MDAnalysis code that builds the backbone (N, CA, C; Angstrom):
import MDAnalysis as mda
import numpy as np

u = mda.Universe.empty(258, n_residues=86, atom_resindex=np.repeat(np.arange(86), 3), trajectory=True)
u.add_TopologyAttr("name", ["N", "CA", "C"] * 86)
u.add_TopologyAttr("resid", np.arange(1, 87))
u.add_TopologyAttr("resname", ["MET", "ARG", "SER", "GLU", "LEU", "ARG", "SER", "ASP", "SER", "ARG", "LEU", "PHE", "GLY", "GLU", "LEU", "VAL", "ARG", "THR", "LEU", "LEU", "LYS", "GLU", "GLY", "ILE", "SER", "VAL", "ARG", "PHE", "ARG", "ALA", "GLN", "GLY", "ARG", "SER", "MET", "HIS", "PRO", "ALA", "ILE", "ALA", "ASP", "GLY", "ASP", "THR", "LEU", "GLN", "ILE", "ASP", "PRO", "VAL", "SER", "ALA", "PRO", "ALA", "GLU", "ARG", "GLY", "ASP", "VAL", "VAL", "MET", "VAL", "GLU", "SER", "SER", "ALA", "GLY", "LEU", "ARG", "VAL", "HIS", "ARG", "VAL", "ILE", "TYR", "ALA", "ALA", "ASP", "SER", "ALA", "MET", "VAL", "THR", "ARG", "GLY", "ASP"])
u.atoms.positions = np.array([
    [141.331, 141.371, 102.332],
    [142.214, 139.969, 102.695],
    [142.696, 140.599, 104.057],
    [142.688, 139.873, 104.852],
    [143.219, 140.147, 106.353],
    [144.350, 138.847, 106.812],
    [145.455, 139.720, 107.149],
    [146.331, 138.955, 107.941],
    [146.155, 138.324, 108.914],
    [146.623, 137.110, 109.258],
    [146.401, 136.318, 110.412],
    [147.725, 135.866, 111.083],
    [147.749, 136.489, 112.560],
    [149.152, 136.085, 112.990],
    [148.882, 134.652, 114.090],
    [149.458, 134.024, 113.757],
    [149.663, 132.375, 114.462],
    [150.562, 132.503, 115.385],
    [150.190, 131.783, 116.410],
    [150.895, 131.573, 117.734],
    [152.288, 130.899, 117.526],
    [152.565, 130.440, 116.341],
    [153.989, 130.060, 115.861],
    [154.915, 130.866, 114.914],
    [154.094, 131.844, 114.961],
    [154.907, 132.758, 113.553],
    [156.412, 133.097, 114.020],
    [156.720, 133.539, 115.519],
    [157.707, 133.950, 115.984],
    [158.814, 133.055, 115.826],
    [158.573, 131.539, 116.256],
    [159.231, 130.617, 116.219],
    [159.353, 130.229, 114.686],
    [158.479, 130.413, 113.562],
    [158.637, 130.031, 112.179],
    [159.868, 131.033, 111.879],
    [159.698, 132.547, 112.139],
    [160.495, 133.243, 111.704],
    [162.027, 132.926, 112.199],
    [161.948, 132.587, 113.434],
    [163.560, 132.212, 113.906],
    [164.202, 131.136, 113.125],
    [162.943, 130.124, 113.036],
    [163.679, 128.899, 112.191],
    [164.235, 129.162, 110.830],
    [163.567, 129.955, 110.208],
    [163.879, 130.756, 108.737],
    [164.860, 131.199, 108.583],
    [165.179, 132.379, 109.336],
    [166.025, 133.045, 109.646],
    [167.614, 132.400, 110.064],
    [167.286, 131.219, 110.806],
    [168.585, 130.620, 111.343],
    [169.018, 129.619, 110.261],
    [168.016, 128.976, 109.464],
    [168.382, 128.006, 108.364],
    [169.035, 128.800, 107.218],
    [168.456, 129.988, 106.669],
    [168.853, 130.658, 105.772],
    [170.354, 131.351, 105.508],
    [170.541, 131.689, 106.751],
    [172.067, 132.267, 107.242],
    [173.065, 131.108, 107.134],
    [172.427, 129.874, 107.410],
    [173.174, 128.829, 107.425],
    [173.444, 128.030, 106.371],
    [172.614, 128.695, 105.074],
    [172.749, 128.320, 103.520],
    [172.075, 127.208, 103.508],
    [170.820, 126.912, 103.925],
    [169.780, 126.040, 103.972],
    [168.585, 126.383, 103.609],
    [168.324, 125.768, 102.284],
    [166.715, 126.181, 102.062],
    [165.716, 125.877, 102.943],
    [164.364, 126.620, 102.517],
    [163.268, 126.250, 103.540],
    [162.059, 126.107, 102.560],
    [161.440, 125.042, 103.004],
    [160.203, 124.931, 102.349],
    [158.845, 124.980, 103.192],
    [157.848, 125.374, 102.790],
    [156.901, 125.603, 103.751],
    [155.595, 125.872, 102.993],
    [154.236, 126.145, 103.503],
    [152.977, 126.192, 102.524],
    [152.876, 127.455, 102.861],
    [152.303, 128.333, 101.764],
    [152.042, 129.368, 101.593],
    [150.658, 129.618, 102.231],
    [150.364, 130.850, 102.797],
    [149.066, 131.009, 103.501],
    [148.645, 132.242, 103.360],
    [147.641, 132.721, 102.401],
    [146.741, 133.828, 101.947],
    [146.998, 134.040, 100.656],
    [146.014, 135.133, 100.142],
    [145.895, 135.276, 98.388],
    [146.841, 136.594, 97.963],
    [147.752, 137.182, 98.665],
    [148.416, 138.332, 98.642],
    [149.114, 138.074, 97.190],
    [149.476, 136.738, 96.897],
    [150.298, 136.509, 95.880],
    [149.765, 135.898, 94.579],
    [148.204, 135.568, 94.846],
    [147.619, 135.270, 93.875],
    [147.777, 135.953, 92.450],
    [147.613, 135.378, 91.474],
    [147.336, 133.957, 90.882],
    [148.794, 133.602, 91.060],
    [150.142, 133.997, 91.032],
    [151.360, 133.519, 90.818],
    [151.567, 132.433, 92.411],
    [151.217, 132.563, 93.158],
    [151.137, 131.584, 94.372],
    [149.810, 131.661, 95.089],
    [149.156, 130.320, 94.980],
    [147.960, 130.137, 95.676],
    [148.196, 129.642, 96.667],
    [146.695, 130.226, 97.702],
    [146.862, 129.783, 99.268],
    [147.084, 128.128, 98.892],
    [148.283, 127.913, 100.214],
    [148.093, 126.313, 100.245],
    [149.351, 125.757, 99.336],
    [149.983, 126.709, 98.262],
    [150.942, 126.180, 97.628],
    [152.451, 125.711, 98.520],
    [153.405, 124.975, 98.196],
    [154.527, 124.653, 98.868],
    [155.277, 125.524, 98.277],
    [156.291, 126.346, 98.816],
    [157.232, 127.575, 98.613],
    [158.484, 127.001, 99.125],
    [159.458, 126.868, 98.179],
    [160.881, 126.990, 98.430],
    [161.812, 128.235, 98.416],
    [162.319, 128.604, 99.605],
    [163.031, 129.901, 99.550],
    [164.542, 129.066, 100.044],
    [165.307, 129.830, 98.963],
    [166.663, 129.891, 98.949],
    [167.769, 130.581, 99.334],
    [168.713, 130.541, 99.971],
    [169.564, 131.555, 100.441],
    [170.250, 132.195, 99.256],
    [170.368, 133.305, 98.984],
    [171.116, 134.140, 98.056],
    [171.875, 134.982, 98.333],
    [172.871, 135.448, 97.343],
    [173.807, 136.154, 98.090],
    [174.003, 137.478, 96.932],
    [173.130, 137.301, 96.004],
    [172.957, 138.535, 95.029],
    [171.788, 139.521, 95.285],
    [172.037, 140.850, 94.999],
    [171.041, 141.686, 95.495],
    [169.565, 141.087, 94.581],
    [168.532, 141.537, 95.166],
    [167.060, 141.412, 94.666],
    [166.941, 142.432, 93.082],
    [166.420, 141.689, 92.344],
    [165.942, 142.607, 90.915],
    [164.524, 142.883, 91.089],
    [163.873, 143.718, 90.092],
    [162.704, 144.265, 89.819],
    [162.028, 142.833, 89.255],
    [160.812, 142.273, 89.991],
    [160.512, 140.962, 89.310],
    [160.552, 139.830, 89.995],
    [161.483, 139.895, 90.776],
    [161.923, 138.702, 91.914],
    [160.997, 138.652, 92.740],
    [160.513, 137.012, 93.412],
    [159.840, 136.943, 94.466],
    [160.427, 136.733, 95.405],
    [160.545, 137.220, 96.640],
    [161.701, 137.332, 97.727],
    [160.906, 137.200, 99.014],
    [161.248, 136.788, 100.007],
    [160.897, 136.681, 101.183],
    [161.512, 138.147, 102.137],
    [160.727, 138.661, 102.782],
    [161.095, 139.867, 103.394],
    [160.497, 140.162, 104.744],
    [161.051, 140.643, 105.668],
    [160.547, 140.822, 107.045],
    [160.238, 142.298, 107.212],
    [158.956, 142.499, 107.719],
    [158.396, 143.647, 107.887],
    [157.823, 143.707, 109.372],
    [157.353, 144.962, 109.787],
    [156.786, 144.789, 111.098],
    [155.723, 143.655, 111.497],
    [154.708, 143.326, 110.073],
    [153.585, 142.369, 110.152],
    [154.255, 140.924, 109.924],
    [155.684, 140.920, 109.995],
    [156.453, 139.368, 109.978],
    [156.864, 139.040, 108.562],
    [157.092, 137.964, 108.212],
    [157.697, 137.444, 107.216],
    [156.535, 137.309, 105.936],
    [156.962, 137.980, 105.060],
    [156.160, 137.803, 103.691],
    [156.821, 137.266, 102.397],
    [156.455, 136.801, 101.357],
    [156.814, 136.319, 100.233],
    [155.907, 137.480, 98.908],
    [156.724, 138.489, 98.727],
    [156.270, 139.423, 97.568],
    [157.098, 139.527, 96.494],
    [156.754, 140.350, 95.589],
    [157.159, 140.347, 94.410],
    [158.048, 141.869, 94.726],
    [159.444, 141.991, 93.975],
    [160.149, 143.011, 94.392],
    [159.802, 144.208, 93.217],
    [159.091, 145.266, 93.463],
    [158.381, 146.236, 92.493],
    [159.793, 147.421, 92.194],
    [160.596, 147.401, 92.969],
    [161.511, 148.650, 92.841],
    [162.846, 148.120, 93.749],
    [164.042, 148.039, 93.036],
    [165.229, 147.811, 93.718],
    [166.470, 148.814, 93.275],
    [167.061, 149.635, 94.079],
    [168.194, 150.332, 93.606],
    [169.195, 150.662, 95.000],
    [170.404, 150.358, 94.866],
    [171.389, 150.248, 95.872],
    [170.640, 149.550, 97.083],
    [170.617, 150.024, 98.234],
    [170.119, 149.256, 99.342],
    [168.748, 149.150, 99.839],
    [167.856, 150.111, 98.719],
    [166.360, 150.069, 98.857],
    [165.648, 149.278, 98.151],
    [164.439, 148.842, 98.560],
    [163.630, 147.641, 98.024],
    [162.208, 148.021, 98.374],
    [161.338, 148.035, 97.367],
    [159.973, 148.234, 97.389],
    [159.138, 146.765, 97.126],
    [158.445, 145.938, 97.863],
    [157.497, 144.822, 97.617],
    [156.241, 145.060, 97.385],
    [155.459, 144.080, 96.775],
    [154.233, 144.035, 96.962],
    [153.566, 142.555, 96.665],
    [152.338, 142.341, 96.994],
    [151.633, 141.055, 96.548],
    [151.251, 141.360, 95.289],
    [151.073, 140.328, 94.567],
    [150.663, 140.067, 93.136],
    [149.255, 140.780, 93.169],
])
């Protein structure tokens, strides 16, 4: 599987961060197969702002050096969290 950097990725990230900080949910189409079969390429996702810490098994949007990703939490304790695709 390969990751694709789109020319609008930076703008998308800025928009998502801004809306979530304002308490506004974000909907978009998933791209890629890293969460298959739970989330298929092209599925519509809704990301809601949350205030509670993520728990093991939750599906979350995280930001890494590779950009924004939607992955499952496999470990969460204190302020540490580890995620991965299904």
